[in-house]
VEXDREN-2710 file (C-alpha; in Angstrom, 1 decimal):
% VEXDREN-2710
k/r/px/py/pz
1/MET/84.8/80.0/84.7
2/SER/87.0/78.1/87.2
3/VAL/90.6/76.9/86.9
4/SER/92.1/74.4/89.1
5/TYR/95.8/73.6/90.2
6/THR/97.3/71.4/92.8
7/LEU/99.1/72.8/95.9
8/GLN/101.9/70.4/96.3
9/LEU/103.1/70.8/100.0
10/PRO/105.5/72.2/101.1
11/PHE/104.8/75.5/99.7
12/PRO/107.6/77.9/98.5
13/SER/109.7/79.1/101.4
14/ARG/109.7/82.8/100.5
15/ILE/107.1/85.0/101.9
16/PHE/106.0/88.2/100.5
17/PRO/104.1/91.1/102.3
18/SER/100.5/91.2/101.3
19/ARG/99.7/93.9/98.7
20/ARG/96.7/94.2/96.6
21/ASN/98.5/94.9/93.5
22/SER/100.7/91.9/94.0
23/ILE/97.8/89.7/94.8
24/ASP/95.9/90.8/91.6
25/ARG/99.3/90.3/89.6
26/ARG/99.5/86.7/90.9
27/LEU/95.7/85.9/90.1
28/VAL/96.2/87.5/86.5
29/ASN/99.3/85.1/86.1
30/LEU/97.6/82.1/87.5
31/GLN/94.7/82.5/85.3
32/ILE/96.9/82.9/82.0
33/LEU/98.9/79.8/83.2
34/HIS/95.8/77.6/83.6
35/SER/93.6/78.9/80.7
36/SER/95.0/76.4/78.0
37/ASN/92.5/74.3/76.2
38/GLU/93.5/71.3/78.2
39/SER/92.6/72.7/81.5
40/GLU/89.2/73.9/80.0
41/GLN/88.5/70.4/78.9
42/HIS/88.9/69.3/82.5
43/THR/86.8/71.9/84.0
44/GLU/83.8/70.0/84.1
45/ASN/85.7/66.9/85.6
46/ASP/87.0/69.3/88.3
47/ARG/83.6/70.5/89.4
48/ASN/82.3/66.8/89.6
49/SER/85.3/65.7/91.5
50/ARG/84.9/68.8/93.8
51/SER/81.8/67.6/95.2
52/GLN/83.2/64.4/96.3
53/ASP/86.1/66.0/98.1
54/GLN/86.1/68.2/101.2
55/VAL/86.2/72.1/101.0
56/ILE/88.2/73.5/103.9
57/LEU/87.9/77.2/103.0
58/VAL/87.1/79.7/100.5
59/GLU/89.2/82.7/99.7
60/ARG/87.5/85.7/98.4
61/TYR/89.5/88.6/96.6
62/GLY/88.5/92.3/96.2
63/SER/88.2/91.8/92.6
64/GLY/85.5/89.2/93.1
65/THR/87.6/86.1/92.2
66/ILE/87.1/83.2/94.5
67/LYS/89.7/80.5/95.3
68/ARG/88.4/77.2/96.9
69/TYR/90.7/75.0/99.0
70/VAL/89.7/71.4/98.6
71/LEU/91.0/68.6/100.6
72/GLU/91.1/65.4/98.6
73/ASP/90.3/61.9/99.6
74/ASP/94.2/60.8/100.1
75/ASP/94.5/63.6/102.6
76/LEU/97.9/64.4/101.2
77/GLN/97.3/67.5/99.1
78/ILE/95.3/70.4/98.5
79/ARG/93.6/71.5/95.3
80/ALA/92.7/75.2/94.8
81/PHE/89.8/76.2/92.4
82/LEU/90.1/79.6/91.2
83/GLU/87.0/81.1/89.7
84/LYS/86.4/84.2/88.1
85/ASN/83.7/86.5/89.3
86/ASP/80.3/86.3/87.5
87/PRO/78.3/89.6/87.7
88/THR/75.2/87.6/87.7
89/SER/76.1/85.1/90.3
90/LYS/75.0/85.1/93.7
91/ASP/78.4/85.6/95.1
92/SER/78.8/88.9/93.3
93/LYS/75.5/90.4/94.5
94/GLY/76.9/91.4/97.8
95/SER/79.8/93.5/96.2
96/HIS/80.4/96.7/97.9
97/LEU/80.4/98.5/94.6
98/SER/77.2/97.0/93.3
99/ASP/74.7/99.6/92.1
100/PRO/72.4/99.4/89.0
101/LYS/73.0/102.9/88.0
102/LEU/76.7/102.4/87.6
103/SER/76.8/98.7/86.5
104/TRP/78.5/100.0/83.2
105/LEU/81.4/101.2/84.8
106/PRO/84.6/99.0/85.3
107/PRO/85.1/98.0/88.9
108/ILE/88.7/99.7/89.0
109/LEU/87.1/103.1/88.2
110/LYS/84.2/102.7/90.6
111/GLU/86.8/102.1/93.3
112/PHE/88.6/105.1/92.2
113/ILE/85.9/107.6/92.1
114/LEU/83.6/106.2/94.9
115/PRO/84.0/105.7/98.7
116/ALA/84.6/102.2/99.8
117/GLY/81.5/100.4/100.6
118/PHE/79.3/102.5/98.0
119/PRO/76.3/102.7/98.2
120/GLY/75.8/101.4/101.7
121/SER/78.7/103.6/103.1
122/VAL/76.9/106.9/102.0
123/SER/73.7/108.8/102.1
124/ASP/71.2/108.1/99.3
125/ASP/71.9/111.6/98.0
126/TYR/75.5/111.3/97.5
127/LEU/75.6/110.0/93.9
128/GLN/73.1/112.7/92.5
129/TYR/74.9/115.5/94.2
130/MET/78.4/114.4/92.9
131/LEU/76.8/113.9/89.4
132/LEU/75.6/117.6/89.5
133/GLN/78.7/118.9/91.3
134/PHE/81.1/117.8/88.5
135/PRO/79.7/119.9/85.7
136/THR/79.4/122.8/88.2
137/ASN/83.2/122.6/88.7
138/VAL/83.8/122.3/85.0
139/THR/82.1/125.5/84.3
140/GLY/83.9/127.1/87.1
141/TRP/87.2/126.2/85.9
142/ILE/86.4/127.5/82.5
143/CYS/85.6/130.8/84.0
144/HIS/89.0/130.7/85.9
145/THR/90.8/130.1/82.9
146/ILE/89.3/133.1/81.1
147/VAL/89.7/135.5/84.1
148/THR/93.5/134.4/84.2
149/SER/94.0/135.6/80.7
150/SER/92.7/138.9/81.7
151/LEU/94.7/139.3/84.8
152/LEU/97.9/138.4/83.0
153/LYS/97.2/141.0/80.5
154/ALA/96.4/143.6/83.0
155/VAL/99.8/143.2/84.7
156/GLY/101.6/143.6/81.2
157/VAL/102.0/140.1/80.1
158/GLY/101.9/140.5/76.2
159/SER/102.1/144.4/76.3
160/PHE/105.4/144.3/74.3
161/SER/103.7/142.5/71.5
162/GLY/100.7/144.6/71.6
163/THR/98.3/141.7/71.0
164/SER/96.0/139.7/73.1
165/ALA/97.4/136.5/71.7
166/ALA/100.5/136.7/73.9
167/ALA/98.4/137.3/77.0
168/ALA/96.3/134.3/76.1
169/ALA/99.3/132.1/75.3
170/ALA/100.8/133.0/78.7
171/ALA/97.2/132.1/80.3
172/ILE/97.4/128.8/78.6
173/ARG/100.8/128.1/80.1
174/TRP/99.9/129.2/83.5
175/VAL/96.7/127.2/83.6
176/SER/98.5/124.2/82.1
177/LYS/100.9/124.4/85.0
178/ASP/97.8/124.3/87.4
179/GLY/96.4/121.5/85.4
180/ILE/99.5/119.4/85.7
181/GLY/99.5/119.9/89.4
182/ALA/95.8/119.0/89.7
183/VAL/96.8/115.3/88.7
184/GLY/98.4/115.0/92.0
185/ARG/95.2/115.7/94.0
186/LEU/93.3/113.3/91.6
187/PHE/95.8/110.5/92.3
188/ILE/95.7/110.9/95.9
189/GLY/92.0/111.2/96.5
190/GLY/91.4/108.3/94.1
191/ARG/94.0/106.1/95.2
192/PHE/94.7/106.8/99.0
193/GLY/91.2/108.1/100.1
194/ASN/90.8/105.4/102.9
195/LEU/94.1/106.4/104.6
196/PHE/92.9/109.9/106.2
197/ASP/90.5/108.5/108.8
198/ASP/93.1/106.2/110.3
199/ASP/95.9/108.6/110.8
200/PRO/95.1/112.3/110.0
201/LYS/98.1/113.6/112.1
202/GLN/100.6/111.7/110.2
203/TRP/99.2/112.5/106.6
204/ARG/98.8/116.2/107.6
205/MET/102.6/116.3/108.6
206/TYR/103.4/114.6/105.4
207/ALA/101.5/117.2/103.3
208/ASP/103.9/119.9/104.7
209/PHE/107.0/117.8/104.0
210/ILE/105.7/117.3/100.3
211/GLY/104.6/120.9/100.0
212/SER/108.2/122.1/101.2
213/ALA/109.5/120.1/98.4
214/GLY/107.3/121.6/95.9
215/SER/108.4/125.0/96.9
216/ILE/111.9/124.2/96.0
217/PHE/111.0/123.7/92.2
218/ASP/109.4/127.2/92.6
219/LEU/112.5/128.8/93.9
220/THR/114.5/127.3/91.0
221/THR/112.5/129.0/88.5
222/GLN/114.2/132.2/89.2
223/VAL/117.6/130.7/88.5
224/TYR/116.3/128.8/85.2
225/PRO/113.7/131.0/83.8
226/ALA/113.8/129.3/80.4
227/TYR/112.3/126.2/82.1
228/PHE/109.7/127.8/84.0
229/LEU/107.0/125.7/82.8
230/PRO/108.3/122.2/83.8
231/LEU/109.8/123.5/87.2
232/ALA/106.7/125.4/88.0
233/SER/104.6/122.3/87.0
234/LEU/106.5/120.0/89.1
235/GLY/106.2/122.4/92.1
236/ASN/102.5/122.7/91.5
237/LEU/102.4/118.8/91.3
238/ALA/104.0/118.3/94.7
239/LYS/101.9/121.2/96.2
240/ALA/98.7/119.6/94.7
241/VAL/99.6/116.1/96.3
242/ALA/100.2/118.0/99.5
243/ARG/96.9/119.5/99.3
244/GLY/95.3/116.2/98.5
245/LEU/96.8/115.0/101.8
246/LYS/96.1/118.1/103.6
247/ASP/92.4/118.8/103.0
248/PRO/91.0/115.4/103.9
249/SER/93.2/115.1/106.8
250/PHE/92.2/118.4/108.3
251/ARG/88.6/117.7/107.6
252/VAL/88.8/114.7/110.1
253/ILE/90.6/116.9/112.5
254/GLN/88.0/119.5/112.3
255/ASN/85.4/116.7/112.9
256/HIS/87.2/115.8/116.0
257/PHE/86.9/119.5/117.3
258/ALA/83.1/119.7/116.7
259/ILE/82.1/117.5/119.7
260/SER/78.6/119.3/119.7
261/GLY/77.9/118.7/116.2
262/ASN/78.9/122.2/115.2
263/LEU/81.3/121.2/112.4
264/GLY/80.2/124.2/110.1
265/GLU/80.9/126.8/112.9
266/VAL/84.4/125.1/113.7
267/ALA/85.3/125.2/110.1
268/ALA/84.2/129.0/109.8
269/LYS/86.1/130.0/112.8
270/GLU/89.1/128.0/111.5
271/GLU/88.8/130.2/108.3
272/VAL/89.0/133.4/110.5
273/TRP/92.4/132.1/112.2
274/GLU/93.6/131.1/108.7
275/VAL/92.8/134.4/107.0
276/THR/94.4/136.5/109.8
277/ALA/97.5/134.4/109.7
278/GLN/97.5/134.7/106.0
279/LEU/97.2/138.6/106.0
280/LEU/99.9/138.8/108.6
281/GLY/102.1/136.4/106.7
282/LEU/101.7/138.4/103.4
283/SER/102.7/141.5/105.2
284/LEU/105.9/140.3/106.7
285/GLY/106.5/138.5/103.3
286/ILE/106.4/141.7/101.4
287/LEU/108.7/143.4/103.9
288/ILE/111.2/140.7/103.3
289/LEU/110.8/141.1/99.5
290/ASP/111.4/144.9/99.9
291/THR/114.6/144.4/101.8
292/PRO/117.3/144.5/99.5
293/GLY/119.2/141.0/99.4
294/SER/120.8/138.6/96.8
295/TYR/119.3/135.4/95.7
296/PRO/121.2/133.3/98.1
297/VAL/120.0/135.3/101.1
298/LEU/116.4/135.0/99.8
299/VAL/116.9/131.1/99.6
300/SER/118.4/131.1/103.3
301/THR/115.4/133.2/104.5
302/TRP/113.0/130.8/102.9
303/ALA/114.7/127.7/104.3
304/CYS/114.8/129.1/107.9
305/MET/111.1/129.9/107.8
306/ARG/110.2/126.6/106.3
307/LEU/112.1/124.6/109.1
308/PHE/110.5/126.7/111.5
309/HIS/107.1/126.4/109.9
310/LEU/107.5/122.3/110.0
311/TRP/108.7/122.4/113.6
312/LEU/105.5/124.4/114.6
313/ARG/103.4/122.1/112.4
314/TYR/104.7/119.1/114.5
315/LEU/104.1/120.9/117.7
316/SER/100.4/121.6/116.6
317/LEU/99.8/118.0/115.6
318/SER/101.4/116.6/118.7
319/ALA/98.9/118.7/120.7
320/LEU/95.9/116.9/119.3
321/ARG/94.3/114.6/121.6
322/PHE/92.1/111.9/119.8
323/ASN/89.8/109.5/121.8
324/MET/89.4/107.3/118.7
325/ILE/91.6/104.3/118.4
326/ASN/93.6/103.8/115.3
327/LEU/96.3/101.1/114.8
328/LYS/99.0/103.2/116.3
329/ARG/97.3/104.0/119.4
330/ALA/95.9/100.4/119.6
331/ARG/99.5/99.2/119.6
332/ILE/100.4/101.5/122.5
333/LEU/97.4/100.6/124.3
334/VAL/97.7/96.7/123.8
335/GLN/101.3/96.8/124.7
336/SER/100.6/98.6/127.9
337/HIS/97.8/96.3/129.0
338/VAL/99.8/92.9/128.0
339/LEU/102.9/94.2/130.0
340/HIS/101.4/96.2/132.9
341/SER/97.7/95.2/132.8
342/ARG/96.5/98.7/132.5
343/VAL/95.9/101.4/129.8
344/PRO/97.2/104.8/129.4
345/GLY/94.7/107.7/129.0
346/CYS/94.3/109.8/125.9
347/ASN/96.7/112.5/126.7
348/ASP/99.6/109.9/127.5
349/CYS/98.8/107.7/124.7
350/ASN/98.6/110.6/122.3
351/ARG/101.8/112.0/123.7
352/ASP/103.6/108.5/123.0
353/GLU/102.2/108.3/119.5
354/ASN/104.9/108.7/116.9
355/ILE/103.2/110.9/114.2
356/LEU/105.8/110.1/111.5
357/SER/106.2/106.5/111.8
358/TRP/105.1/104.0/109.4
359/GLN/103.4/100.8/110.2
360/ARG/105.6/98.3/108.4
361/PHE/108.5/99.8/110.6
362/ILE/106.8/99.3/114.0
363/LYS/107.8/96.3/116.0
364/PRO/106.3/93.7/116.3
365/ARG/105.6/93.6/112.7
366/ILE/102.0/92.7/111.8
367/ILE/100.9/92.0/108.0
368/PHE/97.2/92.2/107.5
369/GLY/95.3/90.5/104.9
370/VAL/97.6/87.6/103.9
371/PRO/96.6/84.9/101.5
372/VAL/96.3/81.4/102.9
373/GLU/99.2/80.1/100.6
374/GLU/101.4/82.7/102.1
375/MET/100.4/82.2/105.5
376/LEU/101.1/78.3/105.2
377/GLY/104.7/78.7/103.8
378/GLY/107.7/76.9/104.9
379/GLY/107.5/73.0/104.4
380/ARG/104.7/72.1/106.5
381/SER/102.0/69.2/105.8
382/VAL/98.4/69.8/104.9
383/SER/97.3/69.5/108.6
384/THR/98.5/72.9/109.4
385/LEU/95.6/74.2/107.5
386/LYS/93.4/72.0/109.4
387/THR/95.1/73.0/112.9
388/LEU/94.8/76.7/112.2
389/LEU/91.2/76.5/111.5
390/ARG/90.5/74.6/114.4
391/ILE/92.6/77.0/116.8
392/TYR/90.7/79.9/115.4
393/ALA/87.2/78.3/115.0
394/ARG/85.7/80.9/117.4
395/GLU/87.8/83.9/116.1
396/LYS/87.0/86.0/113.0
397/TYR/90.6/85.9/112.0
398/VAL/93.4/83.5/111.5
399/LEU/97.0/84.6/112.9
400/MET/100.2/82.9/112.1
401/VAL/103.7/83.5/113.1
402/ASN/106.1/83.7/110.2
403/GLN/108.9/81.3/111.1
404/GLN/110.7/82.2/107.8
405/ARG/112.2/85.4/109.7
406/LYS/114.4/85.8/112.6
407/ASP/112.6/88.9/114.0
408/PHE/109.1/88.3/115.1
409/GLU/106.5/88.8/112.6
410/VAL/102.8/87.6/112.1
411/PHE/100.4/87.3/109.4
412/VAL/96.8/87.8/109.9
413/SER/93.8/86.8/107.6
414/PHE/90.3/87.9/108.3
415/LYS/87.2/85.9/107.9
416/ALA/84.1/87.2/106.4
417/GLY/82.0/89.3/108.8
418/ALA/85.4/90.4/110.8
419/THR/85.1/93.8/112.3
420/SER/87.5/96.4/114.0
421/VAL/87.1/94.6/117.3
422/SER/88.5/91.5/115.4
423/VAL/91.6/93.5/114.3
424/LEU/92.0/94.6/117.9
425/ARG/92.0/91.1/119.1
426/SER/94.5/90.0/116.7
427/VAL/96.7/92.9/117.8
428/TRP/96.2/92.0/121.5
429/GLN/97.3/88.4/120.6
430/THR/100.3/89.5/118.6
431/TYR/101.8/91.5/121.6
432/TRP/100.9/88.5/124.0
433/LEU/102.9/86.2/121.5
434/HIS/105.7/88.7/121.2
435/GLU/106.3/88.6/125.0
436/ASN/105.8/85.0/125.7
437/LEU/106.7/83.2/122.6
438/ASN/109.1/80.2/123.4
439/VAL/111.0/79.1/120.3
440/SER/111.7/75.8/121.9
441/GLU/108.0/74.8/122.3
442/ASP/105.6/73.7/119.6
443/LEU/104.1/76.8/117.8
444/PHE/100.6/75.5/117.5
445/ASP/100.4/74.8/121.2
446/GLN/101.4/78.5/121.9
447/LEU/98.9/79.9/119.6
448/ALA/96.2/77.7/121.1
449/LYS/97.3/78.8/124.6
450/SER/97.4/82.5/123.6
451/LEU/93.7/82.5/122.9
452/PRO/92.4/81.6/126.5
453/ARG/94.9/84.1/127.7
454/MET/93.1/86.8/125.5
455/ASP/89.6/85.8/126.5
456/GLU/90.5/85.9/130.1
457/ARG/91.8/89.6/129.7
458/PHE/90.3/91.2/126.7
459/ASP/87.0/92.0/128.5
460/GLU/89.0/93.7/131.1
461/PHE/91.0/95.6/128.5
462/ILE/87.8/96.9/127.0
463/LYS/86.5/98.2/130.4
464/GLN/89.6/99.9/131.1
465/LEU/89.5/101.6/127.7
466/ASP/86.1/103.0/128.5
467/LYS/87.1/104.1/132.0
468/SER/90.2/105.8/130.5
469/GLY/88.1/108.0/128.3
470/TRP/88.5/106.1/124.9
471/ASP/85.4/105.9/122.5
472/ILE/85.1/102.1/122.4
473/HIS/82.3/102.6/119.8
474/GLN/84.6/104.2/117.4
475/ILE/87.5/101.7/117.1
476/ASN/88.9/102.6/113.7
477/LEU/91.0/99.7/112.7
478/ARG/90.1/99.0/109.2
479/VAL/89.6/95.3/108.0
480/PRO/91.4/94.8/104.8
481/LYS/88.8/94.2/101.9
482/GLU/91.4/92.7/99.5
483/ILE/91.1/89.3/100.8
484/SER/88.5/87.5/102.9
485/ILE/88.1/83.9/103.8
486/ASP/85.1/81.6/104.7
487/GLU/85.7/78.7/106.6
488/CYS/84.0/75.4/105.9
489/LEU/83.4/72.5/108.3
490/VAL/86.4/70.2/108.5
END
């Protein structure tokens, strides 16, 4: 099924950051808007006229929807044909989640429970293992629930009523608290699983911040014991979110340590360090609890210890020296090369990396995966699209400076087949433009000028990265999968 609409230029002047949810929402609204009987009657006519017009590019969305930009004969306007994904079509066969065993699952659920790129991104035995692991974990938690009831009864819960029902009821409340908390881990793992490889130091630090917030709810239960279940559940939810951030992040860090392929041994020795610290911490905590003191003293002691804990966590993460290039480190490396024609080593770059900063607040601002309509905003003629495609004919991306903002900002859309190197090249071009852009000159001339400058220096940039100890074969710059474009001959 396809629907068509005409893009009258100029485009709307307001530019929105590219987000997958907003993209999907626009697509749904667009389909509803053009799903009337009148549009369906003209579908066949649209298809016939499309063959006589010139297709400029094809924009593919992660949901499988395709938008074709067609230049009409009068050369004054663009028509865009939006086509729903057909599971049996040729275009859908390359879906990164296509697998005959799971064809009955909705795409949104596949993306939530399976790694990006499945099945090609994991080993052949992954699915069978996970299908068997799931009932294994279910039976384990059933046993945990039963054992919890016995433990609570053993320590006196329900002793005043003299029945086992009170202990069972207390166990249900306790396990319900754990269950509510587990929702946080479910959400983090399903929705944000692709973040941890990029910046494990940042997410490990955020895990401690969120865990600290959860502990505040636990402390409050002593003041409001009647609200134990909701307060403890909120605390568990926050701490479960923290654990959902902590565990994957630390696995990436452990993999960084295991340079000899000895990941199992590194993890085992980490357990020795952690258990030793746990026993020592529990002992000191018991001493503190045995010391007479009021509730405010207890809270003050916890606050001091927690702040000290967060500071130590920050120092420990700052001590990590990754030789893998992520987006934060790529920015530091590229800026140094553009300004000084050299790149810092792993130690210097990791020391300068800001663990807590968000990408959206780092200058110059780069927005990846922007739809073509947003990239062409601001009252330009249809020739803008042709010009951009001609300028970036040899690149796997299209970069445009957002002239709707006073501060420097660029939009980047990636073509089919783009790699991490494509992302790195777009970052290099961004920093060159940030340093050399002249607002009084024609923007497209400067875009075209920046590419030869990048070609002249990029190979030397890669060589300097290799000499400085960076792993140029593991450039962890993720290409957005929400939108990709296929250019056509113009």
